C-alpha positions in Angstrom: -39.6 16.7 11.4 -40.7 13.1 10.6 -39.2 10.2 12.5 -36.8 8.1 10.5 -39.4 5.3 10.2 -41.9 7.8 8.7 -39.2 9.3 6.4 -38.5 5.8 5.0 -42.1 5.1 4.3 -42.7 8.4 2.7 -39.8 7.9 0.3 -40.9 4.3 -0.4 -44.4 5.5 -1.2 -43.1 8.0 -3.8 -41.0 5.3 -5.4 -44.0 2.9 -5.5 -45.9 5.5 -7.4 -43.3 5.3 -10.2 -42.4 1.6 -10.0 -44.7 -1.2 -8.6 -42.1 -4.0 -8.5 -40.4 -5.6 -5.5 -36.6 -5.4 -5.8 -34.6 -8.5 -5.0 -31.5 -6.3 -4.5 -30.3 -2.8 -4.2 -27.1 -1.6 -5.7 -25.1 1.6 -4.9 -22.7 2.8 -7.6 -19.7 4.9 -6.6 -17.3 7.3 -8.4 -17.0 6.5 -12.1 -19.1 3.3 -11.8 -22.3 4.3 -13.6 -21.8 2.0 -16.6 -23.8 -0.8 -15.1 -27.0 1.2 -15.7 -26.6 0.6 -19.4 -27.2 -3.1 -18.8 -30.5 -2.5 -17.0 -33.9 -2.8 -18.6 -35.0 0.5 -17.1 -38.7 0.8 -15.9 -38.4 4.0 -13.9 -35.8 6.7 -13.1 -36.3 9.2 -10.3 -34.0 12.1 -9.6 -33.0 12.2 -5.9 -34.5 15.7 -5.4 -37.9 14.2 -6.4 -37.8 11.6 -3.6 -39.0 12.9 -0.2 -36.2 12.9 2.5 -33.4 11.9 0.0 -30.3 14.1 0.0 -28.9 15.4 -3.3 -25.6 14.1 -4.6 -23.0 16.8 -5.1 -19.9 14.5 -5.7 -18.0 14.6 -8.9 -19.2 12.1 -11.6 -22.3 11.0 -9.5 -25.4 11.2 -11.6 -27.9 11.6 -8.7 -30.9 9.4 -9.6 -32.5 6.2 -8.6 -32.9 3.7 -11.4 -35.5 0.9 -11.1 -35.8 -2.1 -13.5 -34.5 -5.5 -14.2 -31.0 -6.9 -14.8 -30.9 -10.5 -16.1 -34.6 -10.6 -15.3 -34.0 -9.7 -11.7 -35.8 -6.6 -10.3 -33.4 -4.2 -8.8 -33.0 -0.7 -7.5 -29.8 1.2 -8.4 -28.4 4.3 -6.8 -26.6 6.1 -9.7 -24.4 8.1 -7.3 -24.3 8.1 -3.5 -23.9 10.6 -0.7 -20.9 11.3 1.5 -20.2 12.6 5.0 -17.9 15.3 3.5 -20.9 16.8 1.6 -22.2 17.8 5.0 -24.9 15.2 5.4 -25.5 13.3 8.6 -24.8 9.5 8.4 -28.5 8.9 9.1 -29.4 11.0 6.1 -26.7 9.3 3.9 -28.0 5.8 4.8 -31.7 6.5 4.5 -31.8 5.1 0.9 -30.5 1.7 2.2 -33.5 1.5 4.6 -35.8 2.5 1.7 -34.4 -0.4 -0.3 -35.2 -2.8 2.6 -38.7 -1.3 2.9 -39.3 -1.9 -0.8 -38.4 -5.6 -0.3 -34.8 -6.0 -1.2 -32.9 -8.8 0.5 -29.4 -8.0 -0.8 -27.3 -4.9 -1.0 -24.4 -4.6 -3.4 -22.1 -1.6 -2.7 -19.2 -0.4 -4.9 -16.7 2.4 -4.5 -13.5 3.9 -5.9 -10.7 3.7 -3.4 -7.0 4.2 -2.8 -4.8 1.1 -2.6 -2.4 0.7 0.4 -1.6 -2.9 0.0 1.6 -3.0 -2.1 0.5 -6.2 -3.9 -2.4 -4.2 -5.4 -2.3 -2.1 -8.6 -4.4 0.7 -10.0 -7.4 -0.7 -11.9 -7.5 -3.9 -9.8 -10.8 -5.0 -8.1 -11.2 -5.9 -4.5 -14.0 -7.8 -2.8 -14.5 -6.3 0.6 -14.3 -8.9 3.3 -14.3 -6.6 6.3 -14.0 -2.9 7.1 -12.6 -0.4 9.7 -14.7 2.6 10.5 -12.6 5.7 11.1 -15.2 8.2 10.1 -15.6 9.4 13.7 -19.4 8.8 13.6 -21.9 6.0 13.3 -25.4 6.1 11.6 -26.9 4.1 14.5 -26.0 6.6 17.3 -29.2 7.9 19.0 -32.4 6.3 20.2 -32.9 2.9 18.4 -36.2 2.2 16.6 -36.8 -1.5 17.1 -39.0 -1.5 14.0 -35.8 -0.9 12.0 -33.3 -3.2 13.6 -31.7 -4.2 17.0 -30.0 -1.9 19.4 -26.7 -3.7 19.2 -26.4 -5.3 15.7 -23.7 -8.0 15.5 -20.8 -7.2 13.1 -18.9 -10.5 13.0 -19.8 -10.9 9.3 -20.9 -7.6 7.8 -20.1 -8.8 4.4 -21.4 -12.3 3.5 -18.4 -14.6 3.4 -20.4 -17.0 1.2 -20.8 -14.2 -1.4 -17.1 -13.1 -1.0 -16.1 -16.7 -1.8 -18.5 -16.8 -4.8 -17.2 -13.5 -6.1 -13.6 -14.6 -5.9 -14.5 -17.8 -7.8 -16.2 -15.8 -10.5 -13.2 -13.5 -10.8 -11.0 -16.6 -11.4 -13.4 -17.9 -14.1 -13.5 -14.5 -15.8 -9.7 -14.0 -15.5 -10.2 -10.8 -13.7 -7.5 -9.5 -11.2 -9.5 -9.4 -8.0 -8.3 -9.4 -4.4 -10.2 -9.6 -1.1 -9.3 -7.3 1.7 -10.2 -4.7 4.3 -11.8 -1.4 3.4 -11.0 1.5 5.7 -13.4 4.4 5.8 -12.4 8.0 6.6 -14.5 11.2 6.6 -12.5 13.1 3.9 -12.7 15.2 1.8 -8.9 15.7 1.9 -6.7 12.8 1.0 -4.4 11.3 3.7 -0.9 12.2 4.7 2.0 9.8 4.3 1.9 9.2 8.1 -1.8 8.5 8.0 -1.4 5.9 5.2 1.3 4.2 7.2 -1.1 4.1 10.2 -4.0 2.8 8.1 -1.9 0.1 6.6 -0.5 -0.9 10.0 -3.9 -1.4 11.5 -5.0 -3.8 8.8 -6.4 -1.7 6.0 -5.8 -2.7 2.3 -7.7 0.2 0.8 -9.1 3.5 1.9 -12.1 5.5 0.9 -14.7 8.0 2.1 -18.0 6.0 1.8 -19.5 2.5 2.0 -19.1 1.7 5.7 -22.1 3.8 6.9 -24.4 2.1 4.3 -23.1 -1.4 5.3 -23.6 -0.7 9.0 -27.2 0.2 8.3 -27.7 -2.8 5.9 -26.6 -5.1 8.7 -28.9 -3.3 11.2 -31.9 -3.8 9.0 -31.1 -7.4 8.0 -29.8 -7.1 4.4 -27.0 -9.4 3.1 -24.1 -7.4 1.8 -21.6 -7.8 -1.0 -19.0 -5.0 -1.5 -16.6 -4.2 -4.4 -13.8 -1.6 -4.6 -11.9 -0.4 -7.6 -8.4 0.6 -6.8 -8.1 3.9 -8.6 -4.7 5.1 -7.3 -1.9 3.7 -5.1 -1.3 5.3 -1.8 2.2 4.0 -0.9 3.7 6.5 1.6 7.3 6.1 0.3 6.2 6.7 -3.3 3.3 9.0 -2.9 2.2 11.3 -5.8 -0.3 14.1 -5.6 -3.8 12.9 -6.2 -5.4 13.6 -9.6 -9.2 13.4 -9.6 -9.4 13.2 -13.4 -7.0 10.2 -13.3 -8.9 8.6 -10.5 -12.2 8.8 -12.4 -10.5 7.7 -15.7 -9.1 4.6 -13.9 -12.6 3.8 -12.4 -14.2 4.1 -15.9 -11.5 1.8 -17.4 -12.1 -0.8 -14.7 -15.9 -0.5 -14.7 -16.6 -3.2 -17.4 -14.9 -5.7 -15.1 -16.9 -4.7 -12.2 -20.1 -4.8 -14.2 -19.4 -8.3 -15.3 -18.8 -9.3 -11.6 -21.9 -7.6 -10.4 -24.1 -9.2 -13.1 -22.8 -12.7 -12.4 -23.1 -12.3 -8.7 -26.6 -11.0 -9.0 -27.6 -14.0 -11.1 -26.0 -16.3 -8.6 -27.4 -14.7 -5.5 -30.9 -13.8 -6.7 -31.4 -15.8 -9.9 
């Protein structure tokens, strides 16, 4: 079994065989958010099962490939589909691609997800810029012996999401007349949805939305020194006194409908942060 450091370098070496550019940013696309790929000038695509040490995505609507190319002339790496704890992977395995992006030269990580809205001022189809998070997954990708080559033993989390980028994203949303909030993302392990009592609890401790991803990748991004910008699409409302059974098809359809707004936001933020 290779050490994590060696796994990262082995994966990066395979990607460099297919694509010899240095990415400015890495992007992780969540459920129903694959439309951004159509805007990329693609130079290489690699299925996850072809990259050493990468997991394979089994989640609904996740394509499961790495796309390398340029967007607005900016070299980027895009994960078309991500991995989740509920698929049975360890958080170290789930977050390995973030470390590979760093090894390839990325300076910025943009994460996106579909989530349930708990803030009563939100509506299905709204966007939210993540300004902070709460980790309730019961695990952490940094547990274990720390490799100082990858990051510090005790990474500071006072600003896991760049507040400068959060402010810029909110300004762009206003310019584009896009309904966009900023708020707190709460991460749970899944795969079941939450009970009414759990939604009340999550809202009471400060969560605006809830999902089953993103936080592990962001923790690792902070650990290895990447700036982070996060977006959520509110795909269903999780109000405990008006709770309806979850409908996966409806969730994916809502994400697909909102995806063009997210694509516009990501492209403009990429141009601002890396252009």
